[in-house]
C-alpha positions in Angstrom: 38.1 147.3 28.2 34.4 147.1 29.2 31.8 144.8 27.9 28.6 146.1 26.3 25.7 146.4 28.6 23.2 143.7 28.0 19.8 143.2 29.5 19.3 140.0 31.4 17.0 137.5 29.7 14.4 137.8 32.4 14.2 141.6 32.1 13.8 141.5 28.3 11.2 138.7 28.3 8.3 141.1 28.4 9.5 143.1 25.4 10.2 139.9 23.5 6.7 138.6 24.2 5.1 141.8 23.1 7.2 142.0 19.8 6.4 138.4 19.0 2.7 139.0 19.6 2.7 142.0 17.4 4.6 140.1 14.7 1.9 137.3 14.9 -0.9 139.9 14.4 0.9 141.2 11.3 1.7 137.7 10.0 -2.0 136.7 10.5 -3.1 139.4 8.1 -0.4 138.6 5.5 -0.3 134.8 5.6 -3.0 133.3 7.9 -1.4 129.8 8.1 2.0 131.3 9.0 0.2 133.6 11.5 -1.3 130.6 13.1 2.2 129.1 13.8 3.6 132.5 14.8 0.7 133.2 17.2 1.1 129.9 19.0 4.9 130.6 19.4 4.1 134.1 20.7 1.5 132.8 23.1 4.0 130.3 24.5 6.7 132.9 24.9 4.3 135.4 26.5 3.1 132.8 29.0 6.7 131.8 29.9 7.6 135.5 30.3 5.3 136.0 33.3 7.2 133.9 35.8 10.5 135.2 34.4 9.4 138.8 35.0 8.1 138.1 38.4 11.4 136.5 39.4 13.1 139.8 38.9 10.2 141.8 40.5 9.2 143.4 37.2 5.5 144.1 36.3 4.1 141.4 34.1 1.7 143.7 32.2 3.7 143.7 29.0 3.5 139.9 28.9 -0.2 139.9 29.6 -0.7 142.3 26.6 1.4 139.8 24.6 -0.9 137.0 25.7 -4.0 139.0 24.7 -2.6 140.0 21.3 -1.3 136.6 20.4 -4.6 135.0 21.5 -6.6 137.3 19.3 -4.2 136.6 16.4 -4.6 132.9 17.0 -8.4 133.1 16.9 -8.4 135.2 13.7 -5.8 133.0 12.0 -7.7 129.9 13.0 -11.0 131.3 11.5 -9.4 132.5 8.3 -7.5 129.3 7.8 -10.6 127.2 8.4 -12.5 129.2 5.9 -9.8 128.9 3.3 -9.8 125.1 3.7 -13.6 124.9 3.7 -13.8 127.0 0.5 -10.7 125.7 -1.1 -12.4 124.1 -4.1 -14.4 127.3 -4.8 -11.3 129.5 -4.4 -9.3 127.3 -6.8 -12.1 127.4 -9.4 -12.2 131.2 -9.0 -8.4 131.5 -9.5 -8.6 129.4 -12.7 -11.5 131.5 -14.0 -9.7 134.7 -13.1 -6.6 133.6 -14.9 -8.5 133.0 -18.1 -10.6 136.1 -17.9 -9.4 138.8 -20.3 -12.0 141.4 -19.8 -13.6 143.2 -16.9 -16.9 141.6 -17.7 -15.4 138.2 -17.6 -13.7 139.0 -14.3 -17.0 140.1 -12.9 -18.5 136.9 -14.1 -15.8 135.0 -12.2 -16.7 136.9 -9.0 -20.4 136.1 -9.6 -19.6 132.4 -9.9 -17.6 132.5 -6.7 -20.4 134.1 -4.8 -22.9 131.5 -6.0 -20.6 128.6 -5.2 -20.0 129.9 -1.7 -23.8 130.3 -1.2 -24.3 126.7 -2.1 -21.8 125.6 0.6 -23.5 127.8 3.2 -27.0 126.4 3.8 -28.0 129.3 6.1 -27.5 132.0 3.4 -30.2 132.8 1.0 -29.4 133.0 -2.7 -28.1 136.4 -3.7 -27.0 137.4 -0.2 -23.3 136.9 -0.7 -21.9 139.9 -2.4 -18.3 141.0 -2.2 -17.8 144.8 -2.0 -14.6 144.4 -4.1 -13.3 141.5 -6.1 -11.1 139.1 -4.1 
């Protein structure tokens, strides 16, 4: 009886790093805070994959792509998470307003209130400049 063929851990390190980096990008767009954690994990795995790949004389290009993807996901998730925390009161007020809005006009009024509240927190934006192309 023969055992199934398995790739050695060092040889599959590049693929693992790339898949985790791709998962961190997807997770960043779905849940930014979870994407933050996932991208840090993918970055660590990608960095650790480079010496593992070089030890078996495999090219480290896949691990480098994993580093680039997970770094970009980390930057995006940090930015989005920071904005969510910075505007947390305004977003909570918007969610309450939206829950009580029964008509389209009332929902549009909630969006207007959110835009004005965000403008007050951003001193570099003139009144009326923040306009969402579609309701959040």
